C-alpha positions in Angstrom: -34.1 26.1 -0.6 -30.8 26.0 -2.1 -28.0 27.3 0.3 -25.2 26.9 -1.9 -25.2 30.5 -3.2 -27.5 33.4 -3.3 -28.4 36.7 -5.2 -28.2 40.0 -3.4 -29.7 43.2 -4.9 -27.5 46.2 -3.8 -29.0 49.6 -4.1 -26.4 52.2 -5.1 -26.5 56.0 -4.7 -28.8 58.0 -7.0 -26.6 61.2 -6.5 -24.5 61.8 -3.3 -22.1 59.0 -3.1 -22.2 59.1 0.7 -25.8 57.6 0.4 -24.1 54.1 0.1 -24.5 52.1 3.1 -21.9 50.1 5.1 -23.6 46.9 4.5 -23.7 47.5 0.7 -19.9 48.1 0.7 -19.4 44.9 2.7 -21.6 42.9 0.3 -19.9 44.3 -2.7 -16.5 43.5 -1.4 -17.4 40.0 -0.5 -19.5 38.9 -3.6 -18.0 36.4 -6.0 -19.7 38.2 -8.7 -20.9 41.8 -9.3 -23.5 42.3 -12.1 -23.6 46.0 -13.3 -26.2 47.6 -15.6 -23.4 49.8 -17.0 -19.9 48.6 -16.1 -18.5 52.1 -16.9 -20.9 53.7 -14.5 -20.4 51.3 -11.7 -16.6 51.3 -12.1 -16.5 55.0 -11.0 -18.5 53.9 -7.8 -16.4 50.9 -7.1 -13.2 53.0 -7.5 -14.5 55.6 -5.1 -15.2 52.8 -2.6 -11.8 51.4 -3.1 -13.1 48.0 -4.2 -11.4 46.1 -6.9 -13.8 43.8 -8.5 -14.5 42.5 -12.1 -17.9 43.8 -13.2 -20.0 41.5 -15.4 -22.5 43.4 -17.7 -26.2 42.7 -17.0 -28.7 45.1 -18.6 -31.9 45.1 -20.6 -30.3 44.3 -23.9 -28.6 41.1 -22.6 -30.4 39.9 -19.6 -32.6 37.3 -21.4 -29.4 35.5 -22.6 -27.5 35.7 -19.4 -30.0 34.8 -16.7 -29.4 31.0 -17.1 -25.6 31.2 -16.8 -25.9 33.4 -13.7 -28.4 31.1 -12.1 -26.0 28.3 -12.7 -23.1 30.2 -11.0 -25.3 30.7 -7.9 -26.3 27.0 -7.8 -22.6 26.3 -7.9 -22.0 28.2 -4.8 -21.5 31.8 -5.8 -22.8 34.9 -4.1 -23.9 37.2 -6.8 -24.5 41.0 -6.1 -26.5 42.9 -8.6 -26.3 46.7 -9.0 -27.9 49.2 -11.4 -26.5 52.5 -12.5 -28.3 54.1 -9.5 -31.0 53.1 -7.0 -32.4 49.9 -6.3 -32.2 47.1 -8.9 -35.4 45.8 -10.5 -37.3 49.0 -9.8 -37.5 50.5 -13.3 -34.1 48.9 -13.8 -32.9 45.4 -14.8 -33.2 42.6 -12.3 -36.8 41.3 -12.4 -36.0 38.5 -14.8 -33.0 37.3 -12.7 -34.9 37.5 -9.4 -37.8 35.5 -11.0 -35.5 32.9 -12.3 -33.8 32.5 -8.8 -37.2 32.3 -7.1 -38.3 29.6 -9.6 -35.1 27.7 -8.8 -35.7 28.1 -5.0 -32.5 30.3 -4.8 -32.2 32.6 -1.9 -32.7 36.1 -2.9 -31.9 39.2 -0.6 -32.4 42.9 -1.3 -30.6 45.5 0.9 -32.6 48.6 2.0 -31.2 51.8 0.4 -31.4 54.6 -2.2 -34.4 54.9 -4.5 -35.8 58.0 -6.1 -39.6 57.4 -5.6 -39.7 57.4 -1.6 -37.8 60.6 -1.2 -39.9 62.4 -3.8 -43.2 61.1 -2.2 -42.1 62.2 1.3 -41.3 65.8 0.4 -44.2 66.3 -2.0 -46.7 67.5 0.4 -49.2 65.1 -1.0 -51.0 62.3 0.8 -48.5 59.4 1.5 -50.6 56.8 3.3 -51.5 55.3 0.2 -49.9 55.7 -3.2 -49.3 54.0 -6.6 -46.0 53.7 -8.3 -46.2 53.8 -12.1 -42.6 54.1 -13.0 -42.2 55.2 -16.7 -45.4 55.6 -18.7 -45.5 53.9 -22.1 -43.9 56.2 -24.6 -46.4 55.3 -27.4 -48.6 52.3 -27.5 -51.0 52.2 -24.5 -50.0 55.6 -23.1 -53.3 57.3 -23.6 -55.3 54.3 -22.3 -53.2 54.2 -19.2 -53.7 58.0 -18.6 -57.5 57.5 -18.9 -57.4 54.8 -16.2 -55.1 56.9 -14.0 -57.4 59.9 -14.3 -59.8 58.0 -11.9 -56.9 56.9 -9.6 -57.8 58.2 -6.0 -54.3 57.5 -4.6 -51.2 59.7 -5.0 -49.3 58.6 -8.2 -45.6 58.6 -8.6 -43.9 58.6 -12.0 -40.3 58.6 -13.4 -39.7 60.7 -16.5 -37.0 61.7 -18.8 -36.2 65.6 -18.8 -36.7 65.6 -22.5 -40.4 64.3 -22.1 -41.3 66.3 -18.8 -43.1 69.2 -20.4 -45.1 66.9 -22.7 -45.9 64.6 -20.0 -47.3 67.5 -17.8 -49.2 68.7 -20.8 -50.9 65.3 -21.1 -51.5 65.2 -17.3 -53.2 68.5 -17.6 -55.5 67.1 -20.4 -56.4 63.9 -18.5 -56.1 64.9 -14.9 -57.1 68.6 -15.1 -55.0 71.7 -14.9 -55.6 72.3 -11.2 -54.6 68.8 -9.9 -51.5 69.3 -7.5 -48.2 68.1 -8.6 -44.6 67.9 -7.3 -41.6 67.6 -9.6 -38.4 66.4 -8.0 -35.2 66.8 -10.0 -31.7 65.4 -9.3 -32.7 64.0 -5.8 -29.7 64.1 -3.5 -27.4 65.8 -6.0 -25.8 69.2 -6.0 -28.5 70.9 -7.9 -31.5 69.2 -6.4 -34.8 70.9 -7.1 -38.4 70.5 -5.9 -41.2 72.3 -7.5 -44.7 72.2 -6.1 -47.9 73.7 -7.5 -50.8 72.7 -9.9 -50.1 71.0 -13.2 -50.5 74.2 -15.3 -48.2 76.1 -13.0 -45.4 73.5 -13.0 -45.8 73.0 -16.8 -45.4 76.7 -17.5 -42.3 76.7 -15.2 -40.4 73.9 -17.1 -41.5 75.3 -20.5 -39.4 78.4 -19.4 -36.7 76.5 -17.6 -35.4 73.5 -19.5 -35.1 70.6 -17.0 -32.0 68.5 -16.8 -31.2 65.2 -14.9 -33.3 62.5 -13.3 -36.9 63.4 -12.6 -39.7 62.0 -10.4 -43.3 63.4 -10.6 -45.7 63.0 -7.9 -49.3 63.7 -8.7 -52.4 64.1 -6.5 -55.0 61.4 -6.8 -58.5 62.2 -8.0 -60.2 64.4 -5.4 -63.3 62.8 -3.7 -66.1 64.6 -5.2 -68.3 63.7 -2.1 -66.2 65.7 0.2 
């Protein structure tokens, strides 16, 4: 394994800026290069932390083109830190392509523990947590219904990310494929000022958000298919 440089994935707050870890701050200060999903968003965090660092854009629109150059910089001895707009890089955010390229080159890759939306949502859902499946964002068009048909038979608790603009539509589809009485928990704006957690069956939560237009980042936790033998 090359020890000339390394890639470090650095989770950043998903809401409350105090969720940043002391280790994350140290890594960002020491890194030779900081890659950011949106430099405008990340610059606000860096200013808040008092870190003066040039941010290099690394997002889904340019990552295919920039991976090779970044890998070369790491091989030349640079320590590269990767951050996304919020949460842990490579989890429904850019990062996978770069991590894979580094692994293929036998470059050291580290990931700091830290903020992510799916674990807090799962923990407060009141649904079984010993086994779960993380689906991230469902396909918006092609393959969406096929995926929902498969998940209708999934016995484990399911966790999804969703846009507030598609939440009601998604809950409506969940009702159609999973059944209206399947338990669900919708977590909105986790760790932010207007954090909200709504629990109930799919029909109830769909009705609530039909009346109350949702805003912000959303995680949906859905009960797995009940065991008919019980």
